[in-house]
C-alpha positions in Angstrom: 8.9 -49.2 51.0 8.4 -45.4 50.9 5.4 -44.0 52.7 2.5 -42.4 50.7 3.3 -39.0 52.1 6.9 -39.3 51.0 5.9 -40.3 47.5 3.8 -37.1 47.1 6.3 -34.7 48.8 7.0 -33.0 45.4 4.0 -31.0 44.1 2.8 -32.2 40.7 3.3 -28.7 39.3 7.0 -28.9 40.2 7.8 -32.3 38.9 10.4 -32.6 36.2 10.1 -36.0 34.5 8.0 -37.6 31.8 9.2 -41.0 30.7 8.8 -42.9 27.5 10.0 -46.5 27.8 10.2 -49.4 25.3 11.5 -52.9 25.2 11.6 -53.3 29.0 9.7 -54.5 32.0 8.6 -52.1 34.7 8.6 -53.7 38.1 9.3 -53.1 41.8 12.7 -54.1 43.2 13.9 -53.4 46.7 11.0 -51.0 47.3 11.6 -48.9 44.2 10.0 -48.8 40.8 12.6 -49.8 38.2 12.6 -50.8 34.5 14.6 -53.9 33.4 16.3 -54.0 30.1 17.7 -57.2 28.4 21.3 -56.5 27.4 23.6 -58.9 25.6 25.8 -59.3 28.6 23.5 -59.0 31.6 20.2 -57.7 32.8 20.2 -54.0 33.8 17.9 -52.3 36.2 17.3 -48.5 36.0 15.5 -46.6 38.8 12.5 -44.4 38.0 12.3 -41.4 40.5 8.5 -41.7 40.8 8.1 -38.9 43.3 9.4 -36.4 40.7 7.5 -37.9 37.7 4.2 -36.9 36.2 3.6 -39.3 33.3 5.0 -42.6 32.1 4.3 -43.7 28.5 4.9 -47.4 27.8 5.9 -48.1 24.2 6.6 -51.2 22.2 7.8 -54.4 23.9 6.9 -53.2 27.5 5.2 -54.8 30.4 4.4 -53.6 33.9 3.7 -55.5 37.1 0.7 -54.9 39.4 3.1 -53.9 42.2 4.6 -51.2 40.0 1.2 -49.8 39.1 0.3 -49.7 42.8 3.4 -47.6 43.7 3.0 -45.3 40.7 -0.7 -44.7 41.7 0.4 -43.9 45.3 2.8 -41.3 43.9 0.2 -39.9 41.6 2.0 -40.8 38.4 -0.2 -41.2 35.3 0.4 -44.2 33.0 -0.3 -44.5 29.2 0.3 -47.3 26.6 1.5 -46.0 23.3 3.1 -46.9 20.0 6.8 -46.4 19.1 8.0 -42.9 20.1 5.1 -42.2 22.3 2.4 -42.0 19.6 -0.3 -43.1 18.9 -1.9 -44.0 22.2 -3.1 -47.6 22.1 -4.9 -48.2 25.4 -5.8 -45.7 28.1 -8.3 -44.4 30.5 -9.4 -40.7 30.6 -8.2 -40.1 27.0 -4.6 -40.9 27.3 -3.6 -42.1 30.7 -4.5 -44.5 33.5 -5.4 -42.2 36.3 -4.5 -43.0 39.9 -7.6 -43.3 42.1 -7.8 -41.1 45.2 -10.6 -39.9 47.4 -8.5 -37.0 48.7 -8.1 -34.8 45.7 -9.4 -31.2 46.2 -13.0 -30.4 45.6 -13.0 -26.6 45.5 -11.9 -26.5 41.8 -14.4 -29.0 40.4 -17.2 -27.3 42.4 -16.2 -23.9 41.1 -15.9 -25.4 37.6 -19.4 -26.8 37.7 -20.9 -23.5 38.9 -20.2 -22.0 35.4 -20.0 -25.0 33.1 -23.8 -25.5 32.7 -24.3 -22.0 31.5 -23.1 -21.6 27.8 -22.3 -17.9 28.1 -20.0 -18.4 31.1 -18.4 -21.5 29.5 -17.6 -19.4 26.4 -16.2 -16.7 28.7 -13.8 -19.3 30.2 -12.9 -20.6 26.7 -11.9 -17.0 25.7 -9.9 -16.6 28.9 -8.0 -19.8 28.0 -7.1 -18.4 24.5 -5.9 -15.1 26.0 -3.7 -17.0 28.5 -2.4 -19.1 25.6 -1.5 -16.0 23.6 0.2 -14.4 26.6 2.3 -17.5 27.2 3.4 -17.7 23.5 4.5 -14.0 23.6 6.4 -14.6 26.8 8.1 -17.7 25.6 9.1 -16.5 22.1 10.1 -13.1 23.6 12.6 -14.6 26.0 13.8 -18.0 24.6 17.2 -17.4 23.0 17.3 -20.8 21.4 14.1 -20.2 19.6 15.3 -16.7 18.6 18.5 -18.1 17.2 16.3 -20.2 14.9 14.4 -17.1 13.7 11.3 -17.3 16.0 10.9 -13.7 17.2 7.6 -12.5 18.7 8.1 -9.0 17.2 8.5 -10.1 13.6 5.9 -8.7 11.3 4.3 -12.0 10.4 4.2 -13.2 14.0 2.8 -9.9 15.2 0.1 -9.9 12.6 -1.0 -13.5 13.3 -1.2 -12.8 17.1 -2.9 -9.5 16.7 -5.6 -10.9 14.4 -6.2 -13.8 16.8 -6.4 -11.5 19.8 -8.9 -9.1 18.1 -11.0 -12.0 16.9 -11.4 -13.6 20.3 -13.9 -11.1 21.7 -16.0 -11.3 18.5 -16.7 -15.0 18.9 -20.3 -15.8 19.7 -19.8 -19.6 20.4 -17.2 -22.2 20.8 -17.3 -23.2 17.1 -16.3 -19.6 16.2 -13.5 -19.9 18.7 -12.3 -23.2 17.2 -12.3 -21.7 13.8 -10.1 -18.7 14.6 -7.9 -21.0 16.7 -7.3 -23.2 13.7 -6.5 -20.2 11.7 -3.9 -19.1 14.2 -2.3 -22.5 14.2 -2.2 -22.6 10.4 -0.5 -19.2 10.4 2.1 -20.4 12.9 2.7 -23.5 10.7 3.4 -21.1 7.8 5.7 -19.0 10.0 7.6 -22.2 11.1 7.9 -23.3 7.5 9.4 -19.9 6.6 11.9 -20.1 9.4 13.0 -23.7 8.8 12.5 -24.0 5.0 10.5 -27.2 5.2 8.4 -26.1 2.2 6.6 -29.3 1.5 4.9 -29.5 4.9 1.2 -30.3 5.1 -0.3 -31.0 8.5 -1.5 -34.6 8.6 -1.4 -36.7 11.8 -1.0 -39.9 9.8 2.0 -38.8 7.7 5.4 -40.2 8.5 7.6 -37.2 7.8 9.6 -35.8 10.7 7.7 -32.6 11.2 4.3 -34.4 11.5 5.7 -37.2 13.7 7.4 -34.7 16.0 4.2 -32.7 16.3 2.2 -35.8 17.2 4.9 -36.8 19.8 5.1 -33.4 21.4 1.3 -33.0 21.5 1.0 -36.3 23.4 3.5 -35.1 26.0 1.4 -31.9 26.4 -1.7 -34.1 26.8 0.1 -35.9 29.6 0.8 -32.7 31.4 -2.8 -31.5 30.9 -4.2 -34.8 32.2 -2.0 -34.5 35.3 -3.1 -31.0 36.0 -6.8 -31.9 35.8 -6.4 -35.1 37.8 -4.6 -33.3 40.7 -7.2 -30.5 40.7 -10.0 -33.0 40.6 -11.7 -31.7 37.4 -13.2 -34.5 35.2 -11.8 -34.4 31.6 -15.3 -34.4 30.1 -16.2 -30.8 31.2 -14.6 -29.1 28.3 -15.1 -25.4 27.5 -14.1 -25.5 23.8 -13.5 -28.8 22.1 -17.1 -30.1 22.5 -19.2 -31.8 25.1 -19.4 -35.0 23.1 -15.7 -35.8 23.5 -15.0 -37.6 26.8 -11.6 -36.1 27.3 -11.9 -32.8 25.5 -10.8 -30.7 28.5 -7.4 -32.3 28.2 -7.1 -30.9 24.7 -8.3 -27.5 25.9 -5.6 -27.4 28.6 -2.8 -28.8 26.4 -3.5 -26.1 23.8 -2.2 -23.6 26.3 1.4 -24.6 25.5 1.4 -26.5 22.2 1.8 -23.5 19.9 4.5 -21.9 22.1 6.7 -24.9 22.7 5.8 -28.1 20.8 5.2 -26.4 17.4 8.5 -24.5 16.9 10.6 -27.4 18.3 9.0 -29.9 15.9 10.0 -27.9 12.9 13.5 -27.0 14.2 14.3 -30.7 14.9 12.8 -31.8 11.6 15.0 -29.3 9.8 18.1 -30.6 11.7 17.0 -34.2 11.1 17.4 -35.2 14.7 16.1 -38.4 16.3 12.7 -38.6 17.9 14.4 -39.3 21.2 16.4 -36.0 20.9 13.2 -34.1 20.1 11.5 -35.6 23.1 14.4 -34.5 25.3 14.2 -31.0 23.9 10.4 -30.9 24.6 10.9 -31.9 28.2 13.7 -29.4 28.6 11.6 -26.5 27.4 8.6 -27.7 29.5 10.8 -27.3 32.5 12.6 -24.2 31.4 9.3 -22.3 30.8 7.4 -23.9 33.7 4.7 -25.3 31.4 3.1 -27.4 34.1 3.1 -24.5 36.6 1.4 -22.4 33.9 -1.3 -25.0 33.3 -2.0 -25.3 37.0 -2.1 -21.5 37.5 -4.4 -21.0 34.5 -6.9 -23.7 35.3 -7.0 -22.6 39.0 -7.4 -19.0 38.0 -10.3 -19.4 35.5 -12.0 -21.9 37.7 -12.1 -19.7 40.8 -12.7 -16.4 38.9 -15.7 -17.7 37.0 
């Protein structure tokens, strides 16, 4: 069996894999975590490279052994149980994932976080910093991603520039987190409208319970982003309840704060593009994971949380 130090050799911020599994059994075989599928001819085992994995979502018809959970925890892999296609989340800890337990996570970031968190003015300052980082990331992604540009998503288009400019100028005027949530919702609504214009999905209305492709893909991509956010916070040792924007009454609100850093830039346009092309949900998931890696989404989350934590 691999040693604990070997399993964590790859930094979480550099890991490439998020898995969604269904109709299989996750177990340990020959010292490796594998998933077993029941084929018509014979059983087939498939290896999971846990040292290069951040999150595993277990969908319909899955089971997992205690030995597999132990090895996944040693490697720092988060586990979540979900419905078909990765959404909705059915049972979890810390909002969306079962978190590995470790006494050796760093303390400097949570200590720095708590220094400002109990002061509303400083907490609002960090929330505004998050929004500015989010805006910069969207500009960088949409300004450089040729695939998005081929679908009409240009950062210098008039409607995009207007939406981003309005959001940017409104950030500094916000007097509390509710104001910030209001303008953030306005930005996302503007980006939905832009995506509808580019993809001609004119009957779109955002509703998490609707079963149309665009809404299902948005839900699915958001949960993948939540997995990355939860991994970031777990590694840095910051509890999910110490949110700066989504409200102190939501136990895992900080996960949503961190996930919002990348959702508009990556998840949103891909959901509409794949809905327009009528792709499968599996294909959409693969595209999300590809752009997460291409644009270093996990690195960006780590860097942002570390920066605002230590600077404030």
